[in-house]
N, C-alpha and C positions, 0 to 999 in steps of 0.2 A: 734799662732799669730792671730790677730784680723781682718786682712784685712786693717787696717789703714796704710797709707804710713809712712815710717821712713825717717827722715832727720837727718844726723849727726850734732852734735852741731855746728861745724864750718860752716855749710851751712845755718844756720839761717839768716845770713846776706844776702845771695842770695834770699832766700824765701821771705824775708820781705823788700828787697831793702834798707838795711841800708848801711851807708858808713863805720861805725866802725866795725872792726873785733872783735868778742868776745874773751875775755881773760878767759880761762877755765883751772884751775889747773891740772897738770898732775896726782896728787893723786886721783882726781875724775874720770879721764879717765880710770883708772885701777881698781877702786873700784867696787866690785860685786854689781849689782843692787838689790839684795836681802838684802844688807847691806847699802842701800842708806841713805844719810843724807841730811837734808834740806839745809845746807849751800851750797851744790852744786847747787840745784835748785834756791836758793837765788841769786846766781851769774847770772844765766841765766835770771831770772825775772828782776833783776836790769838792766841788759843789754837791755832787752825789753823796759822797762819804759824810760830808758835814751834815746833811739833812736826813739820809737814810739811816745812818748810824748803825752799821752792822756790828755784831759782837764777834763773829767769826768770819773771816774773809779768806778766800782761796785765790791764789794768783798762779797762773801758768806763765813762766818766763820771768826770772828774777832780774837778770842782767846785773847792773851795778846797784840796784836797789831803789831806783826812782819810784817805782810803783808801790813799794812798801811805804816809803816816806809819805806819798800823797794820801795814803789811807791812815796810818798811825798818827800823822800830824793833824788830822781833821776829826778823828773820832777815837773811841776807846777800844777798837777791835784788836784781837789777836790775829796775826796774819800767818797763814801757811803758804809758803811760796816754793815753787819747784823749778830747778834749772839743771840741765845737763852739765856734769862736772867738767867735762872736757870742752865745753862750748859747742856751738853749731859749726858745721862744716859746709862750705859751698860745694856744688857738684864737682868742681875742679880739684877739691881737696884742700883748698885754702881756708883761712879763717873767715867766718861770716862777719865778725865784728872785731875791729882793732882801731887804735888811734896812735898817732905819732906823738911821742913824748917831747914836750917843750919845757923851757925854763919856767913856764907858768903852771905846768901840770903838777898834780899831787904826786908826791914820791911813790914809787911802786910799792905795793903791799908784799909782804912775804908770800911765797908760794904763788907768785904771778908768772904767767907765761910771757916771755918777751923775745923779740926777734930783731937782730941788727941788720940793717940794710944800708945801701948807699945814701938813702934819704935820712937815716938816723935810726933810732931805736923805737920799735913799735911794741905796744902792750896789747895783748888780747884782752878785750873788755868783758867777755862773757864766760870766762872760765876760771877755775881754781880760785886764787886769792882775790880776783877782782869781783867775784860773785857777791852781791850784797854790800860791797864796801861802803856805799854811801849811808845806808841805814846803820851799819856798825859804827862808822865814824861819828854819826850823830847820836849814838848811845841807845838805839832802839832795839838792840838784839834781844832784850828781855821780853819783848812782845812778839817775837818772830820765831816760827818754827821753819827752819831752812831744810828743804829736802833736795838732796843731790841725786837726781835720776833722770832718765828719759821718761817723760810722762806716759809713754806707751808701756813702760814697764812698771810703773808705780803701782804698788799693791795697796788698794784702797779698802780691802775687806774689813779693816778695823774701824772704818768710818761708817756710821749708820746713814741710811738715806736721810737727806734733809739736814745734815749736820751743819752746813754753812749757810750763812745769810746771803752772801754775795760771792761771785766768782768773776775773775777778769781773765780773759783768754788772750794771751799775747806771747805765746812761746814759739815753737816752730810754726812756720807759715806754710809748709807743704800740706797738701790736702788730707793725707792720712793722719797727720798730727792734729790738724784742725778738727777732724772728725773725732779722733780719740778724745781730745780735750773737751769737746762739746758734749760728748756722751757721758764723760765722767762728771762734768758740771751739772748736767741735767739730773743725774742721780743724786748728787751730793748737795745740791742747793734746795732749800726748803720751799714749800708753797708760799707764794707771795714774795720770795726772794728775788734777787736780780742776777742775771748773767749778762756780762758785757764783753763783746768781742772788739778788739782793736784791729786796725788795718781793714776795716770794712767801709767801702765807699762804692755805691752802686753805679757811679758815673763811668761810662765806657772810656772817656779820656783819661780817667785815673787808672783804671785797671790796665789800660793799654800802656801807660807810661811808668807805672809804679808796681814793680814786680811783687812786692810783699802783699799787695791786695788781692792778687789774682785768684789764688786758691782759697782764700778766705771767702771772697765773694762767690767763687764757683761752688764751693761746698754748701754755703747757705742757700744759694739759688736752686741747686739740685735737690736739696732735702727740705725745701721750705714747707711743703705740706706736712711732712713728718714732724718737723719742728713746731708747727703750729699746734700740734696735738699735746706738746709739753709746755706751751706758754699761752697765757691769756692775752699777751700783747707782745709783738715784735715790731720794733721801730728803729729806723736810722735817724740820728739827730743831724739836722742840717744847720750850719756846716760843721762837719766833723769827719773823722774816720772811725766812728763808734756806732755799734749796733747794740741796742738794749733789748733784753727779753725779761718779761715778768713771769715767773714760774707759776704754772697752774696747779691745782690740787691733785 
């Protein structure tokens, strides 16, 4: 374990002073965390947005726009979301994210990156025309500020301290990216606002088997005392892959 406090999912209401009790499916309560699914965290995040109701939300890692949808469909926020235009690359140079096109797949968007193989045609899901495709298809582009950049190069000088009410960190999962995005969020989220990290689960069996969690947990663990100086409360929601931080003054 990392030393981060643990809050049962049913106790989020108490921690954040919400009136509504979360509805969390029984199938997720018994699912092993090493086999976790985004649908479970999606329910928790939608509950958060519906009750915290940010006006300005910052998101590191757009992908196809699922994160934007869970925010704009639950509250009236404008969302700033950042993604590398060319997509993430694995250490071996291959795509980090892609899916095989099938008869049931949505047709490819213009300006999409595709690759033909013996298995069929693959679409890269985190680059070019695929970035944000879901929120655009749903007609939410009018409430989204899409930023195409490596978050480590993003120029935030035009944004005053505390500009955002909430931030969701789910971009690159390498330690240096997690550190950069965390430090950006700490400056940009207001006192009393929320910073949420995805792919955080302090259980050793999860970090051992699930690569995306390793550097996130590693960074938080290594900088826990420093982070506590910027947050009145840091807690992992159990069960989830989510870490919550309430910004201090």
